[in-house]
C-alpha positions as CSV (number, residue, x, y, z in Angstrom):
1,M,37.2,16.4,-47.1
2,A,39.2,19.6,-46.8
3,Q,40.4,20.6,-43.4
4,T,40.3,24.2,-42.3
5,S,42.1,25.9,-39.5
6,L,40.1,28.2,-37.2
7,S,41.5,31.0,-35.2
8,Q,40.5,31.2,-31.5
9,G,38.0,33.9,-32.3
10,D,36.5,31.9,-35.2
11,W,36.4,28.8,-33.0
12,C,34.5,30.8,-30.2
13,D,32.0,32.2,-32.8
14,A,31.4,28.7,-34.2
15,L,30.9,27.3,-30.7
16,K,28.4,30.0,-29.8
17,Q,26.5,29.4,-33.1
18,L,26.3,25.7,-32.4
19,I,25.0,26.3,-28.9
20,T,22.4,28.8,-30.2
21,V,21.1,26.3,-32.8
22,K,21.0,23.3,-30.4
23,F,19.4,25.3,-27.6
24,H,16.8,27.0,-29.8
25,G,15.6,23.6,-31.0
26,K,15.2,22.2,-27.5
27,F,14.6,25.1,-25.2
28,G,13.3,27.9,-27.4
29,N,15.1,31.2,-27.3
30,A,17.0,31.2,-24.0
31,P,19.9,33.6,-24.6
32,Q,21.0,33.8,-20.9
33,L,21.3,30.1,-20.6
34,Q,23.1,29.9,-24.0
35,D,25.6,32.5,-22.9
36,T,26.2,30.7,-19.6
37,L,26.9,27.4,-21.3
38,Y,29.1,29.1,-23.9
39,W,31.3,30.8,-21.2
40,N,31.4,27.6,-19.1
41,L,32.7,25.7,-22.2
42,I,35.3,28.5,-22.9
43,F,36.4,28.3,-19.2
44,L,36.8,24.5,-19.4
45,H,38.8,24.9,-22.6
46,E,41.2,27.2,-20.7
47,T,41.4,25.3,-17.4
48,H,44.8,23.8,-18.4
49,P,46.7,26.6,-20.1
50,Y,49.8,26.4,-22.2
51,Y,53.0,27.7,-20.8
52,N,56.3,29.0,-22.2
53,L,59.1,27.0,-20.5
54,T,62.6,28.5,-20.6
55,V,65.5,26.2,-19.7
56,K,68.9,27.9,-19.3
57,V,71.8,25.5,-19.0
58,L,74.3,27.6,-17.1
59,R,77.5,25.6,-16.3
60,A,79.0,22.4,-14.9
61,R,81.6,22.0,-12.2
62,N,84.3,19.5,-11.2
63,I,84.2,17.5,-14.4
64,H,87.0,15.0,-15.0
65,G,88.2,14.1,-18.4
66,L,88.5,10.5,-19.7
67,D,92.3,10.6,-19.9
68,L,95.2,12.1,-18.0
69,L,96.3,14.4,-20.8
70,S,93.2,16.5,-21.3
71,K,90.2,17.8,-19.6
72,A,86.6,16.9,-20.6
73,D,84.9,18.0,-23.8
74,C,81.3,18.4,-22.6
75,Y,77.8,19.2,-23.8
76,V,74.3,18.7,-22.4
77,A,71.4,17.2,-24.3
78,L,67.8,18.1,-23.4
79,K,64.8,16.0,-24.2
80,L,61.1,16.9,-23.5
81,P,59.0,14.6,-25.8
82,T,55.7,16.1,-24.6
83,A,56.7,19.5,-26.1
84,F,59.3,18.8,-28.9
85,P,60.1,15.6,-30.7
86,L,63.8,16.2,-31.2
87,V,66.7,16.4,-28.8
88,K,68.2,19.8,-28.2
89,R,71.7,20.3,-27.1
90,T,74.3,22.8,-26.0
91,P,77.5,23.3,-28.0
92,V,80.6,21.3,-27.0
93,V,82.9,23.2,-24.6
94,Y,86.4,21.7,-25.2
95,N,89.1,21.0,-22.7
96,S,87.3,22.3,-19.5
97,S,86.6,20.9,-16.1
98,D,84.2,23.7,-15.5
99,P,82.4,24.3,-18.8
100,E,80.0,27.3,-19.1
101,W,77.2,27.4,-21.7
102,N,74.5,30.0,-20.7
103,E,72.4,28.4,-23.5
104,I,68.7,29.1,-23.5
105,F,66.1,26.5,-24.7
106,E,62.5,27.3,-25.1
107,Y,59.5,24.9,-25.1
108,K,55.7,25.4,-25.3
109,I,54.1,23.0,-22.8
110,H,50.5,22.2,-21.8
111,G,49.5,22.4,-18.2
112,A,47.4,19.2,-18.3
113,V,50.3,17.0,-19.3
114,K,53.1,15.7,-17.1
115,N,56.2,17.3,-18.7
116,I,59.4,15.5,-17.7
117,L,62.6,17.1,-18.9
118,E,65.6,14.8,-19.4
119,L,69.0,16.3,-19.2
120,T,71.9,14.1,-20.3
121,F,75.6,15.1,-19.7
122,Y,78.1,14.0,-22.3
123,N,81.8,14.1,-23.0
124,R,81.8,14.6,-26.8
125,D,80.1,11.4,-28.2
126,I,80.7,9.2,-25.2
127,V,78.7,9.3,-22.0
128,L,81.1,10.2,-19.2
129,S,82.4,6.9,-18.1
130,S,84.3,8.6,-15.2
131,L,80.9,8.8,-13.5
132,S,80.9,4.9,-13.5
133,N,77.8,3.7,-11.7
134,H,76.2,7.1,-11.2
135,A,73.6,8.4,-13.6
136,T,74.5,11.0,-16.2
137,S,70.9,11.4,-17.2
138,I,68.8,13.5,-14.9
139,T,65.0,13.8,-15.1
140,F,63.2,16.9,-13.9
141,D,59.4,17.4,-13.5
142,T,58.5,20.8,-14.8
143,G,55.5,20.7,-12.4
144,N,58.0,21.8,-9.7
145,I,58.3,25.3,-11.4
146,V,56.0,28.0,-10.1
147,P,54.7,30.1,-13.0
148,G,56.2,33.6,-13.0
149,E,59.2,32.7,-10.8
150,I,62.8,31.7,-11.7
151,L,64.1,28.4,-10.3
152,N,67.8,27.8,-10.1
153,H,68.7,24.2,-9.6
154,T,72.0,22.4,-9.1
155,F,72.0,18.7,-10.2
156,A,74.6,16.3,-8.7
157,L,76.2,14.3,-11.5
158,N,78.0,11.9,-9.1
159,S,78.8,11.5,-5.4
160,Q,82.6,11.1,-5.6
161,E,85.0,13.3,-3.6
162,K,85.0,16.1,-6.2
163,R,81.3,16.3,-6.9
164,A,80.4,17.0,-10.5
165,E,77.5,19.3,-10.7
166,L,75.3,20.9,-13.4
167,D,73.6,24.3,-12.8
168,V,70.3,24.9,-14.7
169,Q,67.8,27.8,-14.5
170,F,64.1,27.3,-15.2
171,S,61.2,29.7,-15.7
172,L,57.6,29.2,-16.7
173,E,55.3,31.9,-18.0
174,E,51.6,31.4,-18.9
175,R,50.9,32.1,-22.6
């Protein structure tokens, strides 16, 4: 059986024809009732819209290297499995205790799904061991973002004397 892809307009026309056929058989010609049902179904379809999520990884601060001779070589990996199956990441910033990326990542997310973004801070291929017992992976619920507004958030990477922090900017726009 061959599958075909319908555009939104074709999908709406097909739905309206199906309602017309089913209603005509049971209720005769009731166009007002048919139109009401059609528009209610379209509304239900759009109750949970899709959004464009933009994540901008800005910078990190107070990052300590793994050895005494050099500073850290850092990057950030982003994982949002409800929107994209692969891990995205910033480029590595070499030899810096205050790396700056200003990297933008875009996702298309659905409003009915709980979208949890995982940000993981790395020093090249090794998770920063200088953060010892503190998490280097951070989770963020995108439900905290108000559509149409920009949210700047600073994540604490540890609680030592010189706090390592990660600055990230979020925005959410309805498609």
